DOPALUM-93178 format. One line per field, with one value per residue: residue number from 1; residue in three letters; x, y, z of N, C-alpha, C in turn. Coordinates in steps of 0.001 Angstrom, whole numbers. Layout:
<recs>
k <- (NUM; ...)
r <- (ala; ...)
n.X <- (X; ...)
n.Y <- (Y; ...)
n.Z <- (Z; ...)
ca.X <- (X; ...)
ca.Y <- (Y; ...)
ca.Z <- (Z; ...)
c.X <- (X; ...)
c.Y <- (Y; ...)
c.Z <- (Z; ...)
</recs>
This chain:
<recs>
k <- (1; 2; 3; 4; 5; 6; 7; 8; 9; 10; 11; 12; 13; 14; 15; 16; 17; 18; 19; 20; 21; 22; 23; 24; 25; 26; 27; 28; 29; 30; 31; 32; 33; 34; 35; 36; 37; 38; 39; 40; 41; 42; 43; 44; 45; 46; 47; 48; 49; 50; 51; 52; 53; 54; 55; 56; 57; 58; 59; 60; 61; 62; 63; 64; 65; 66; 67; 68; 69; 70; 71; 72; 73; 74; 75; 76; 77; 78; 79; 80; 81; 82; 83; 84; 85; 86; 87; 88; 89; 90; 91; 92; 93; 94; 95; 96; 97; 98; 99; 100; 101; 102; 103; 104; 105; 106; 107; 108; 109; 110; 111; 112; 113; 114; 115; 116; 117; 118; 119; 120; 121; 122; 123; 124; 125; 126; 127; 128; 129; 130; 131; 132; 133; 134; 135; 136; 137; 138; 139; 140; 141; 142; 143; 144; 145; 146; 147; 148; 149; 150; 151; 152; 153; 154; 155; 156; 157; 158; 159; 160; 161; 162; 163; 164; 165; 166; 167; 168; 169; 170; 171; 172; 173; 174; 175; 176; 177; 178; 179; 180; 181; 182; 183; 184; 185; 186; 187; 188; 189; 190; 191; 192; 193; 194; 195; 196; 197; 198; 199; 200; 201; 202; 203; 204; 205; 206; 207; 208; 209; 210; 211; 212; 213)
r <- (met; glu; ala; gly; phe; trp; his; asp; arg; trp; lys; thr; gly; gln; leu; gly; phe; his; glu; gly; gln; val; asn; arg; met; leu; ala; ala; his; leu; gly; ala; leu; gly; leu; thr; ser; gly; ala; arg; ile; phe; leu; pro; leu; cys; gly; lys; thr; arg; asp; ile; ala; trp; leu; arg; ser; gln; gly; tyr; arg; val; ala; gly; ala; glu; leu; ser; asp; val; ala; val; arg; gln; leu; phe; asp; glu; leu; asp; val; lys; pro; val; ile; ala; arg; lys; gly; asp; leu; thr; leu; tyr; ala; ala; pro; gly; leu; asp; ile; phe; val; gly; asp; ile; phe; asp; leu; thr; ala; glu; gln; leu; gly; ala; val; asp; ala; val; tyr; asp; arg; ala; ala; leu; val; ala; leu; pro; glu; asp; met; arg; arg; lys; tyr; ala; thr; his; leu; thr; thr; ile; thr; gly; thr; ala; pro; gln; leu; leu; val; thr; phe; glu; tyr; asp; gln; thr; leu; met; glu; gly; pro; pro; phe; ser; ile; ser; glu; glu; gly; ala; ala; gln; phe; tyr; gln; ala; asp; phe; his; ile; ala; met; leu; asp; lys; ala; glu; val; pro; gly; gly; leu; lys; gly; arg; cys; pro; ala; trp; glu; lys; ala; leu; leu; leu; arg; pro; leu; glu)
n.X <- (18451; 17802; 15133; 15824; 18568; 18808; 17285; 18886; 21184; 20320; 19515; 21900; 23435; 25116; 25921; 27191; 26300; 24948; 24880; 26323; 25723; 24168; 23700; 26113; 25549; 22801; 22521; 23844; 22434; 19659; 18132; 17920; 15636; 13633; 11698; 9090; 8695; 7353; 6803; 6371; 8495; 9631; 11389; 12727; 13451; 14603; 15844; 17291; 18088; 19945; 19295; 16575; 15938; 17317; 15975; 13453; 14152; 14593; 12116; 10514; 8068; 8154; 8048; 8530; 9833; 10610; 12154; 12869; 11624; 13124; 14981; 13231; 12048; 14325; 14878; 12696; 13160; 15646; 14895; 13401; 10615; 7301; 5626; 2424; 1112; -87; -1812; -1578; -2870; -643; 1418; 2992; 2306; 4176; 3543; 3754; 3335; 3898; 5512; 5744; 6290; 6474; 6505; 7803; 7635; 8593; 7427; 4874; 3698; 1315; 216; -2019; -1857; 573; 108; 92; 3205; 5842; 8402; 11143; 13750; 16424; 18833; 19703; 18416; 18169; 20891; 21194; 20001; 20119; 20984; 18889; 16606; 16336; 15001; 12304; 11951; 12418; 10326; 8133; 8546; 8331; 5651; 4165; 4756; 3787; 5412; 7129; 9609; 13108; 15875; 18652; 21094; 24072; 26650; 29780; 32075; 34745; 33278; 34365; 36207; 34967; 32173; 28739; 26083; 26760; 25855; 27558; 26511; 26236; 25701; 24618; 23674; 21629; 20013; 18931; 16822; 15205; 14975; 12788; 10821; 11900; 13951; 17423; 20045; 23407; 24395; 26540; 29757; 31819; 34785; 34859; 35917; 38788; 37980; 35433; 33980; 36525; 37907; 38046; 38638; 36137; 33306; 30926; 27772; 25418; 22305; 19829; 16476; 14035; 10615; 9490; 8051)
n.Y <- (21639; 24686; 24988; 26429; 25974; 23374; 23638; 25477; 23938; 21984; 23583; 24773; 22624; 21463; 18654; 16841; 14991; 13154; 9888; 8177; 5594; 2463; 2250; 678; -533; -855; -2659; -4853; -5503; -5336; -7630; -8302; -7192; -8896; -8856; -9440; -9921; -7115; -5672; -2538; 177; 2850; 5837; 8351; 11830; 11555; 12573; 12239; 9641; 6828; 4497; 4116; 3297; 877; -558; -810; -2394; -4729; -5623; -4259; -1932; 1617; 4377; 7824; 10811; 14162; 17317; 19017; 19972; 20094; 18021; 15823; 16003; 15561; 12966; 11445; 11964; 10693; 8095; 7704; 7900; 9008; 11051; 11215; 14131; 15546; 17593; 17194; 18052; 19989; 19124; 17908; 15277; 13095; 10595; 7227; 3934; 1826; 3681; 6439; 9708; 12192; 15643; 18253; 19495; 17047; 16846; 17620; 15465; 12931; 9875; 8878; 10040; 8963; 6182; 2567; 1119; -1274; -1252; 897; 2696; 4452; 6389; 8955; 10794; 10989; 11485; 13876; 15825; 18439; 18238; 19222; 18684; 15988; 14221; 15011; 14363; 11537; 10632; 11460; 10007; 7354; 7405; 7981; 5799; 3655; 2309; 751; -1720; -891; -77; 1553; 3801; 5186; 7643; 7719; 9768; 12002; 14719; 17187; 17619; 18159; 19915; 18938; 18793; 15345; 14450; 13123; 10123; 7839; 4357; 4563; 7137; 6887; 5151; 6686; 7954; 5947; 3657; 3275; 2165; 241; -2712; -2516; -3238; -3512; -4075; -3868; -2356; -156; 1312; 4575; 5017; 6916; 8781; 10917; 13040; 13381; 14520; 13711; 10781; 8242; 6142; 4103; 2915; 251; -123; -2159; -1820; -3178; -3542; -3410; -6124)
n.Z <- (-1476; -3238; -5624; -7894; -8174; -9264; -11603; -12984; -13335; -15186; -17333; -18106; -18676; -16776; -15759; -13988; -12193; -13651; -14792; -17506; -18120; -17127; -13622; -11594; -9146; -9224; -11396; -10330; -7987; -8129; -8103; -5439; -4471; -5117; -7194; -9611; -13169; -14854; -12606; -10868; -10543; -8611; -9176; -7497; -8056; -10674; -12990; -16192; -16173; -17346; -16205; -16318; -18956; -18898; -16863; -18047; -20200; -18888; -18356; -16551; -15259; -15005; -12798; -12129; -10533; -11124; -10963; -13083; -16197; -18480; -18207; -18322; -20839; -22375; -21544; -22642; -25335; -25692; -25173; -27344; -27335; -27487; -25331; -23620; -22412; -19466; -17118; -13642; -10874; -9069; -10571; -13623; -15759; -17668; -19796; -20994; -22418; -19720; -18462; -16397; -15650; -13313; -13282; -11422; -8044; -5831; -3346; -3741; -4880; -4560; -2944; -4240; -6786; -7684; -7620; -7182; -6285; -6574; -5657; -4662; -6186; -5310; -6345; -6698; -5115; -2112; -1572; -2843; -1409; 1034; 4545; 6189; 4785; 4431; 6249; 5996; 3302; 3328; 4951; 3431; 1052; 1981; 2729; 315; -1223; 110; 1971; 403; -512; -827; -2886; -2115; -3039; -1982; -1267; 429; 2011; 3020; 4158; 4641; 2699; 338; -885; -1037; -3531; -4696; -1355; 1522; 2901; 5363; 6408; 8946; 8825; 6909; 8327; 10386; 9215; 8216; 9840; 11508; 9983; 8328; 7840; 7491; 5357; 4301; 1053; -670; -1243; -2865; -4129; -5516; -8739; -9324; -7508; -6010; -8241; -9060; -6997; -4280; -2242; -2276; -1517; -3021; -2083; -1700; -318; 1131; 1821; 3699; 4453; 7846; 9641)
ca.X <- (18865; 16711; 14743; 16562; 19887; 18698; 16849; 20053; 22081; 19802; 19502; 23272; 24102; 26090; 25303; 28174; 25584; 24280; 25689; 26060; 25437; 23405; 24442; 26651; 24869; 21484; 22668; 24316; 21646; 18213; 17530; 17690; 14283; 12727; 10578; 8725; 8579; 6171; 6707; 6489; 9562; 9607; 12686; 12590; 14453; 15217; 16561; 17132; 18984; 19951; 18728; 15183; 15957; 17764; 14882; 12415; 14664; 14513; 10716; 9831; 7427; 8885; 7484; 9578; 9523; 11751; 11846; 13152; 10987; 14195; 15488; 12234; 11954; 15507; 14694; 11817; 13846; 16678; 14199; 12653; 9236; 6499; 4747; 1171; 1380; -1329; -1662; -2077; -2720; 481; 2452; 2718; 2616; 4608; 3202; 3819; 3108; 4883; 6410; 5049; 7218; 5810; 7409; 7460; 8158; 8208; 6595; 3495; 3211; 553; 117; -3092; -1338; 1630; -402; 828; 4539; 6334; 9718; 11768; 15186; 16889; 20258; 20079; 17535; 18597; 22239; 21149; 19298; 20840; 20593; 17632; 15482; 16345; 13961; 11032; 11913; 12292; 8964; 7217; 8752; 7745; 4199; 3538; 5011; 3238; 6525; 7651; 11035; 13915; 17309; 19170; 22515; 24620; 28099; 30383; 33397; 35026; 32507; 35169; 37039; 34161; 30777; 27789; 25740; 26073; 26312; 27998; 25517; 26660; 24581; 23999; 22936; 20387; 19187; 18198; 15605; 14399; 14959; 11477; 9918; 12589; 15223; 18407; 21227; 24312; 24623; 27790; 30537; 32876; 35456; 34544; 37165; 39276; 37432; 34178; 34241; 37970; 38400; 38334; 38280; 34741; 32783; 29513; 27201; 24056; 21585; 18527; 15508; 12892; 9637; 9355; 6836)
ca.Y <- (22685; 25438; 24464; 27144; 25350; 22239; 24145; 26060; 22849; 21365; 24559; 25045; 21364; 21065; 17379; 15936; 13968; 12236; 8766; 7864; 4175; 1933; 2253; -656; -1106; -1294; -3865; -5964; -5826; -5214; -8912; -8406; -6738; -10028; -8431; -10235; -9153; -6267; -4883; -1088; 699; 4312; 6497; 9761; 12756; 10616; 13183; 11471; 8520; 5655; 3377; 3918; 2461; -462; -1213; -1170; -3513; -5925; -6019; -3555; -645; 2645; 5679; 8695; 12203; 14997; 18738; 19732; 19499; 19936; 16661; 14828; 16046; 14876; 11541; 10835; 12034; 9657; 6810; 7712; 7631; 10223; 10967; 11947; 15085; 15987; 18259; 16433; 18925; 20909; 18429; 17535; 13871; 12628; 9172; 6317; 2594; 1342; 4749; 7626; 10625; 13373; 16782; 19247; 19274; 15712; 16971; 17806; 14189; 12163; 8435; 8646; 10375; 8020; 4838; 1504; 735; -2493; -991; 2197; 2712; 5812; 6593; 10357; 11683; 11245; 12070; 15208; 16759; 18868; 17522; 19680; 18224; 14534; 13539; 15313; 13567; 10114; 10425; 11612; 8872; 6179; 7555; 7903; 4484; 2593; 1575; -238; -2001; 113; -181; 2894; 3949; 6382; 7854; 8072; 10385; 13041; 15880; 18403; 17752; 18570; 20202; 18257; 17387; 14480; 14519; 11869; 9517; 6510; 3478; 5138; 8305; 6419; 4505; 7656; 8341; 4824; 2478; 3086; 1471; -739; -3366; -1941; -4081; -3085; -5134; -3733; -1140; -144; 2600; 5336; 5136; 8274; 9657; 11583; 14222; 13493; 15445; 13095; 9360; 8026; 4804; 3995; 1819; -188; -529; -2749; -1470; -4088; -3106; -4184; -6937)
ca.Z <- (-2390; -3829; -6936; -8925; -8342; -10177; -12907; -13642; -13749; -16399; -18431; -18535; -18994; -15747; -15403; -13412; -11429; -14578; -15244; -18900; -18275; -16002; -12369; -11312; -7990; -9690; -12210; -9504; -6799; -8277; -7757; -3993; -4190; -5324; -8028; -10778; -14404; -14879; -11374; -11083; -9702; -8532; -9106; -7111; -8594; -11619; -14094; -17429; -15944; -18234; -15456; -16738; -20157; -18513; -16137; -19019; -20999; -18048; -18232; -15463; -15475; -14267; -12465; -11630; -10221; -11487; -10889; -14327; -17424; -19459; -18034; -18720; -22302; -22891; -21273; -23636; -26632; -25729; -25240; -28605; -26951; -27464; -24163; -23482; -21341; -18820; -15823; -12508; -9722; -9222; -11339; -15006; -15991; -18982; -19714; -22134; -21877; -18762; -18029; -15897; -14998; -12788; -13299; -10417; -6697; -5368; -2153; -4205; -5397; -3575; -3179; -5213; -8105; -8048; -7807; -6493; -6748; -5938; -5063; -4901; -6462; -5042; -6565; -6844; -4361; -737; -1569; -3445; -527; 2240; 5759; 6767; 3967; 4246; 7027; 5340; 2075; 3636; 5446; 2293; 146; 2620; 2716; -1013; -1827; 942; 2592; -548; -325; -1521; -3141; -1894; -3359; -1337; -1290; 1711; 1847; 4003; 3712; 4768; 1507; -802; -613; -1897; -3736; -3747; 16; 2124; 3789; 5824; 6776; 10147; 8371; 6293; 9346; 11212; 8503; 7754; 10702; 12146; 9067; 7492; 8114; 6585; 5204; 3245; 78; -1414; -1064; -3874; -4251; -6719; -9508; -9490; -6482; -6325; -9074; -9197; -5975; -2985; -2186; -1903; -1703; -3390; -1312; -1994; 884; 918; 2848; 3698; 5460; 9068; 9703)
c.X <- (17634; 16411; 15543; 17936; 19820; 18205; 18031; 21009; 21623; 19829; 20897; 24066; 25183; 25597; 26317; 27547; 24949; 25237; 25319; 25774; 24666; 24278; 24870; 25948; 23467; 21596; 23035; 23287; 20139; 17507; 17229; 16289; 13241; 11523; 10319; 8626; 7272; 5974; 6955; 7450; 9550; 11014; 12478; 13748; 15291; 16043; 16255; 17984; 18821; 19390; 17286; 15119; 16346; 16653; 13767; 12862; 14625; 13076; 9946; 9121; 8102; 7993; 8616; 9036; 10784; 11325; 11905; 12423; 12007; 14727; 14509; 12031; 13141; 15411; 13855; 12430; 14874; 16080; 13495; 11201; 8490; 5513; 3407; 1343; 67; -1008; -2307; -1876; -1621; 1605; 2023; 3169; 2980; 4437; 3342; 3590; 4250; 5814; 5613; 6050; 6459; 6828; 6912; 8111; 7669; 7318; 5139; 2885; 2521; 570; -932; -2617; -309; 1066; 499; 2195; 5005; 7678; 10142; 13244; 15642; 18399; 20648; 19283; 18065; 19963; 22265; 20607; 20153; 20219; 19222; 16405; 15325; 15236; 12584; 10872; 11672; 10889; 7966; 7328; 8118; 6221; 3617; 3764; 4481; 4293; 7011; 9124; 11873; 15351; 17848; 20669; 22999; 26118; 28566; 31799; 33559; 34380; 33310; 36039; 36277; 32748; 29895; 27003; 26682; 26702; 26711; 26939; 25960; 25438; 23850; 23178; 21622; 19450; 18371; 16902; 14661; 14228; 13622; 10535; 10564; 13708; 16209; 19646; 22098; 24609; 26015; 28440; 31688; 33478; 35061; 35843; 37567; 38785; 36155; 34475; 35743; 38633; 38721; 37940; 36840; 34364; 31304; 28957; 25782; 23432; 20221; 17617; 14288; 11907; 9637; 8052; 5801)
c.Y <- (23421; 24895; 25123; 26557; 24246; 22675; 24727; 24988; 22221; 22329; 24818; 23780; 20965; 19768; 16374; 14805; 12918; 11143; 8410; 6403; 3698; 1905; 840; -1315; -1583; -2601; -5079; -6421; -5638; -6495; -9068; -7961; -7832; -9709; -9411; -9331; -8372; -5452; -3407; -498; 2221; 4856; 7970; 10596; 12066; 11270; 12460; 10198; 7379; 4428; 3096; 3020; 1028; -1214; -1647; -2356; -4825; -6351; -5335; -2300; 375; 3857; 6526; 10058; 13015; 16461; 19423; 19144; 19353; 18508; 15636; 14841; 15341; 13370; 10880; 10900; 10916; 8252; 6616; 7296; 8966; 10144; 11649; 12831; 15615; 16639; 17404; 17250; 19932; 20325; 18235; 16097; 13643; 11110; 8474; 4923; 2128; 2401; 5991; 8497; 11892; 14512; 17841; 18892; 17928; 15782; 17281; 16513; 13406; 10681; 8129; 8957; 9352; 6653; 3812; 1268; -470; -2288; 426; 1966; 4163; 5864; 8062; 11308; 11997; 11930; 13475; 16263; 17161; 18247; 17930; 19263; 16707; 13822; 13776; 14463; 12090; 9777; 10483; 10421; 7609; 6221; 7327; 6554; 3336; 1711; 443; -496; -1101; -350; 1244; 2909; 5263; 6498; 8145; 8589; 11440; 14341; 17182; 18650; 18270; 18858; 19363; 19269; 16704; 14580; 13133; 11369; 8090; 5632; 4030; 6372; 7935; 5841; 5513; 8110; 7163; 3681; 2258; 2265; 311; -1454; -2821; -2836; -3532; -4271; -5082; -2392; -1196; 1254; 3273; 5532; 6605; 9255; 10335; 12916; 14456; 14298; 14795; 11623; 9204; 6586; 4887; 2760; 1517; -705; -1085; -2416; -2368; -3654; -4014; -4964; -6274)
c.Z <- (-2898; -5222; -8051; -9196; -9387; -11556; -13674; -14133; -15067; -17580; -18984; -18848; -18020; -15102; -14861; -12627; -12329; -15018; -16678; -19163; -17051; -14746; -11997; -10134; -8356; -10449; -11356; -8476; -6940; -7852; -6276; -3606; -4431; -6187; -9165; -11996; -14417; -13624; -11687; -10050; -9769; -8340; -8745; -7647; -9669; -12718; -15388; -17367; -16948; -17528; -15876; -17959; -19804; -17797; -17092; -19872; -20225; -17771; -17116; -15967; -14560; -14025; -11904; -11272; -10473; -11507; -12252; -15531; -18549; -19410; -18584; -20237; -22933; -22682; -22351; -25037; -26756; -25768; -26572; -28378; -26908; -26304; -24395; -22256; -20782; -17487; -14740; -11240; -9970; -10072; -12783; -15206; -17452; -18967; -21061; -21575; -20967; -18222; -17649; -15152; -14599; -12680; -12322; -9102; -6170; -4123; -2492; -4739; -4287; -3925; -4239; -6625; -8578; -8386; -7137; -7128; -5947; -5244; -5412; -5204; -6350; -5210; -6421; -5969; -2965; -711; -2154; -2495; 663; 3481; 6279; 5971; 3967; 5021; 6404; 4086; 2385; 4119; 4306; 1343; 699; 2545; 1330; -1687; -978; 1570; 1687; -264; -1230; -1709; -3118; -2153; -2757; -1616; 132; 1457; 2932; 3524; 3850; 3536; 299; -360; -1535; -2705; -4724; -2370; 515; 3102; 4115; 6068; 7993; 9782; 7732; 7337; 10144; 10540; 8268; 8752; 11415; 11282; 8312; 8234; 7082; 6559; 4075; 2330; -531; -1083; -2050; -3965; -5558; -7504; -9690; -8451; -6940; -7016; -9257; -8110; -4638; -3027; -1709; -2186; -2061; -2689; -1776; -710; 491; 2100; 2687; 4769; 6683; 9040; 10607)
</recs>
């Protein structure tokens, strides 16, 4: 999607993609990543997700990338945390103890800027991107995170019934972007209550990506 699409969504408060509580797949399956307390988890295209507050409450450090500064300001307000704001190349870093959110185009984020991460949690990134951007994104994400293990949450539904985002991505769809670097296993599949956006039947899936030996 064009950057203007997402900026407009945040400015006008069209936040149908924003969950008001911790994601059920994250809460159920974070343990599959085998992380220890204090591990640093990267959330691409994180918005102001409540998952960040939950991860911090579980003892993890969080890094994120988000296009909209509106979303990030709201995130820190809701966390009741005052960030230190600094320019980092083409990005702006909002930082607090155990929390680093980079604002700008995720494709401008480098491994050096991001720093070491122990895992990736992608609930809102891959499914938000149109097909022609997904491979570029997956390659970039793998590169900047050093092929860190990943908990990937996707939706699957009949794409002819509704236009994305979120877009429908099956296990096979995810595999075409990640199978060269990861073992991929489906952890869970659950029907979306009431359908996706109340418009069509859909299933939410949790996939575990483990780096190849």
